[in-house]
C-alpha positions as CSV (number, residue, x, y, z in Angstrom):
1,M,0.0,0.0,0.0
2,K,1.3,3.5,-0.9
3,I,0.9,6.5,1.4
4,I,1.8,10.2,1.0
5,Q,4.1,11.5,3.7
6,E,5.4,15.0,4.3
7,K,9.1,15.2,4.1
8,H,10.4,18.8,3.5
9,P,8.8,22.0,4.9
10,L,8.0,24.9,2.6
11,A,10.9,27.0,4.0
12,I,13.5,24.4,3.3
13,R,12.3,23.9,-0.3
14,W,12.1,27.7,-0.9
15,T,15.6,28.4,0.3
16,H,16.9,25.3,-1.6
17,W,15.4,26.3,-5.0
18,V,16.2,30.1,-4.5
19,N,19.8,29.3,-3.7
20,F,20.3,27.2,-6.8
21,P,20.1,29.9,-9.4
22,I,21.7,32.5,-7.1
23,L,24.8,30.4,-6.6
24,L,25.0,29.7,-10.3
25,I,25.0,33.4,-11.0
26,M,27.6,34.0,-8.3
27,I,29.9,31.4,-9.8
28,W,29.5,32.7,-13.3
29,S,30.0,36.4,-12.3
30,G,33.0,35.4,-10.2
31,L,34.5,33.7,-13.2
32,L,34.1,37.0,-15.2
33,I,35.9,38.8,-12.4
34,Y,38.7,36.2,-12.0
35,W,39.5,36.4,-15.7
36,A,41.1,39.9,-15.1
37,N,43.7,38.4,-12.8
38,D,43.8,34.6,-13.3
39,V,47.0,33.8,-11.4
40,Y,46.2,30.6,-9.7
41,T,47.9,27.3,-10.7
42,V,48.8,24.0,-9.3
43,T,52.6,24.0,-9.5
44,I,55.0,21.4,-8.0
45,F,58.8,21.7,-8.2
46,G,58.5,24.5,-10.8
47,Y,56.2,22.5,-13.1
48,T,52.6,23.7,-13.6
49,F,50.2,20.8,-13.8
50,V,46.9,22.9,-13.8
51,H,46.3,26.5,-14.7
52,F,43.0,28.1,-13.7
53,F,41.9,28.5,-16.5
54,P,43.3,27.9,-20.0
55,E,42.6,30.4,-22.7
56,W,40.4,28.1,-24.7
57,F,38.1,27.8,-21.6
58,Y,37.6,31.5,-21.5
59,Q,37.0,31.8,-25.2
60,W,34.5,28.9,-25.1
61,L,32.4,30.6,-22.4
62,H,32.9,34.1,-24.0
63,V,34.4,35.4,-20.7
64,P,37.1,37.9,-21.8
65,Q,36.5,41.7,-21.5
66,R,33.5,41.3,-19.2
67,L,35.0,42.4,-15.9
68,A,32.5,45.3,-15.2
69,E,29.6,43.0,-16.0
70,G,30.9,40.3,-13.6
71,M,31.4,42.8,-10.7
72,A,27.9,44.3,-11.2
73,F,26.2,40.9,-11.0
74,H,28.4,39.6,-8.2
75,F,28.0,42.5,-5.9
76,L,24.2,42.5,-6.5
77,F,23.4,38.9,-6.0
78,M,25.8,38.4,-3.0
79,W,23.1,40.2,-0.9
80,F,20.4,37.7,-2.0
81,F,22.8,34.8,-1.4
82,T,23.6,36.2,2.1
83,L,19.9,36.9,3.1
84,N,18.7,33.5,1.8
85,G,21.5,31.8,3.8
86,I,20.6,33.7,7.0
87,F,16.9,32.9,6.6
88,Y,17.7,29.2,6.1
89,V,20.0,29.0,9.2
90,L,17.4,30.9,11.4
91,Y,14.6,28.6,10.2
92,T,16.6,25.4,11.0
93,L,17.4,26.7,14.5
94,V,13.8,27.8,15.3
95,S,12.1,24.8,13.8
96,G,14.5,22.2,15.2
97,E,15.5,21.0,11.7
98,W,19.1,21.4,12.8
99,R,18.8,18.2,14.8
100,L,18.2,16.3,11.5
101,L,21.1,18.0,9.7
102,L,24.0,18.1,12.2
103,P,26.4,15.1,12.0
104,N,26.8,12.9,15.1
105,R,29.6,10.8,16.4
106,H,28.6,7.9,14.1
107,S,28.3,10.0,10.9
108,I,31.8,9.4,9.5
109,K,31.5,5.6,9.8
110,E,28.0,5.6,8.4
111,A,29.0,8.0,5.6
112,W,31.6,5.5,4.5
113,Q,28.9,2.8,4.5
114,V,26.7,5.1,2.3
115,L,29.6,5.5,-0.1
116,L,30.2,1.7,-0.3
117,H,26.4,1.2,-0.9
118,D,26.3,3.8,-3.7
119,L,29.3,2.1,-5.4
120,H,27.4,-1.2,-5.1
121,I,30.2,-2.7,-3.0
122,R,28.0,-3.1,0.1
123,K,24.5,-4.5,-0.3
124,M,23.1,-3.6,3.1
125,V,21.4,-0.2,3.2
126,P,23.0,2.1,5.8
127,P,20.8,3.5,8.6
128,Q,18.9,6.6,7.5
129,K,16.2,8.9,8.9
130,K,15.4,12.0,7.0
131,Y,19.0,12.4,5.8
132,N,21.7,9.8,5.8
133,A,25.1,10.4,7.3
134,A,26.7,11.5,4.0
135,Q,24.0,14.0,3.5
136,R,24.3,15.3,7.0
137,I,28.0,15.9,6.5
138,A,27.6,17.5,3.0
139,Y,24.7,19.8,4.0
140,T,26.5,21.0,7.1
141,S,29.7,21.6,5.1
142,I,27.8,23.6,2.5
143,I,26.5,25.9,5.3
144,I,30.0,26.4,6.6
145,M,31.3,27.0,3.1
146,G,28.5,29.7,2.5
147,F,29.6,31.5,5.7
148,G,33.2,31.3,4.5
149,S,32.3,32.7,1.1
150,V,30.5,35.7,2.6
151,F,33.3,36.3,5.1
152,T,36.2,36.2,2.6
153,G,34.0,38.0,0.0
154,L,33.7,41.0,2.4
155,A,37.4,41.0,2.9
156,I,37.9,41.2,-0.9
157,Y,35.0,43.6,-1.6
158,K,35.9,46.2,1.1
159,P,39.4,45.5,2.3
160,V,39.8,48.9,3.9
161,Q,36.4,49.3,5.4
162,F,36.4,45.7,6.7
163,Y,40.1,45.7,7.5
164,W,39.5,43.5,10.6
165,I,37.9,40.8,8.4
166,T,40.8,41.0,6.0
167,W,43.2,40.6,8.9
168,L,41.3,37.6,10.2
169,C,41.5,36.0,6.7
170,G,45.3,36.4,6.7
171,G,45.4,39.4,4.3
172,Y,43.8,40.3,1.0
173,H,45.7,37.7,-1.1
174,L,44.9,34.8,1.2
175,A,41.3,35.8,1.4
176,R,41.1,35.7,-2.4
177,I,42.7,32.3,-2.5
178,L,40.2,31.0,0.1
179,H,37.3,32.6,-1.8
180,F,38.5,30.9,-5.0
181,A,38.9,27.5,-3.3
182,L,35.4,27.7,-1.9
183,T,34.0,28.4,-5.4
184,I,35.8,25.3,-6.7
185,G,34.2,23.4,-3.8
186,Y,30.7,24.5,-4.9
187,V,31.3,23.2,-8.4
188,F,32.3,19.8,-7.0
189,F,29.4,19.8,-4.7
190,F,27.0,20.6,-7.6
191,M,28.3,17.7,-9.6
192,I,28.2,15.2,-6.8
193,H,24.8,16.5,-5.7
194,I,23.3,16.0,-9.2
195,V,24.6,12.5,-9.4
196,Q,23.1,11.7,-6.0
197,V,19.8,13.1,-7.1
198,V,19.8,10.9,-10.2
199,L,20.7,7.8,-8.2
200,A,18.0,8.5,-5.5
201,G,15.3,8.5,-8.1
202,W,12.2,10.5,-9.0
203,N,10.4,10.0,-5.7
204,N,13.2,11.8,-3.8
205,F,13.4,14.6,-6.3
206,R,9.6,15.1,-6.2
207,S,9.7,15.5,-2.4
208,V,12.0,18.5,-2.7
209,V,9.6,20.1,-5.2
210,S,6.2,19.2,-3.5
211,G,7.3,18.5,0.0
212,F,5.8,15.0,0.1
213,E,7.1,11.6,-0.8
214,V,5.3,8.4,-1.6
215,K,6.2,5.5,0.7
216,D,5.3,1.8,0.6
217,V,3.8,0.4,3.8
218,P,2.3,-3.0,4.4
219,S,-1.5,-3.0,4.2
220,I,-3.8,-4.4,6.9
221,E,-4.5,-7.5,4.8
222,E,-0.7,-8.2,4.5
223,I,-0.3,-8.2,8.3
224,E,-1.3,-11.6,9.7
225,P,-2.7,-11.3,13.2
226,V,-0.8,-13.2,15.8
227,V,-3.0,-15.2,18.1
228,E,-1.4,-16.5,21.2
229,E,-2.5,-20.0,22.3
230,Q,-4.2,-19.7,25.7
231,P,-3.3,-22.4,28.2
232,K,-6.0,-24.9,29.0
233,A,-7.8,-24.5,32.3
234,Q,-6.8,-27.1,34.8
235,P,-9.6,-28.8,36.9
236,L,-9.6,-28.0,40.5
237,P,-8.6,-30.9,42.8
238,V,-11.4,-32.6,44.6
239,T,-10.8,-33.8,48.1
240,L,-13.1,-36.1,50.1
241,K,-13.6,-35.6,53.8
242,K,-15.1,-38.3,56.1
243,K,-17.7,-37.2,58.6
244,A,-18.1,-38.6,62.0
245,N,-21.2,-40.7,60.8
246,G,-19.2,-42.3,58.1
247,K,-20.6,-40.4,55.1
248,K,-18.3,-38.9,52.6
249,T,-18.8,-35.3,51.5
250,K,-17.1,-33.0,49.1
């Protein structure tokens, strides 16, 4: 028998779907800004393995000469990104949803079991409530990453006015490196998240849109009543007493 069960409140779904296009715009506009000073590479012993990003990548996305456009979009949508994140955190705190999101002391072990199950190495399904251990770690990490992006972004945006934030980040250049690394982290999160959504199936995706999921539960006919056998009553012992006149009575 199939039943419809509520899974995601409206506020969780709203912040999720609002954040998706906002973050895409932030990553895109950040790339337009980064083009003007693309200095980051992966270099070991003087040999550059990766350069962020090659010229063909910029040309393919039509990135060059769009610095002003990138700054305009980035500095506008950063406020929507921040406000949406603040609303999400406040809602989880007030509603108690944070109890379902925060990892516990078993999460690392259970997240490894989730990974093995997703790779079809482990057949047994890991323990899961609303979110499994891997989701708890991922969703908590993305909240911390969002705070880090806002913090380092302010250090880059207004390094003089927010000098104390810039100082806490280790200076302007380190703040920019951290901001860039967090952006790369979002890209990896997006890719893994989309793969997980596909693997989880349509029912899981539908619950994030509508707030409800369809679950299979056993019907009443499928549940066989268990009748306990009652012990048989034992007859009471009968004793005979002998009266003085010789007659026997019960």
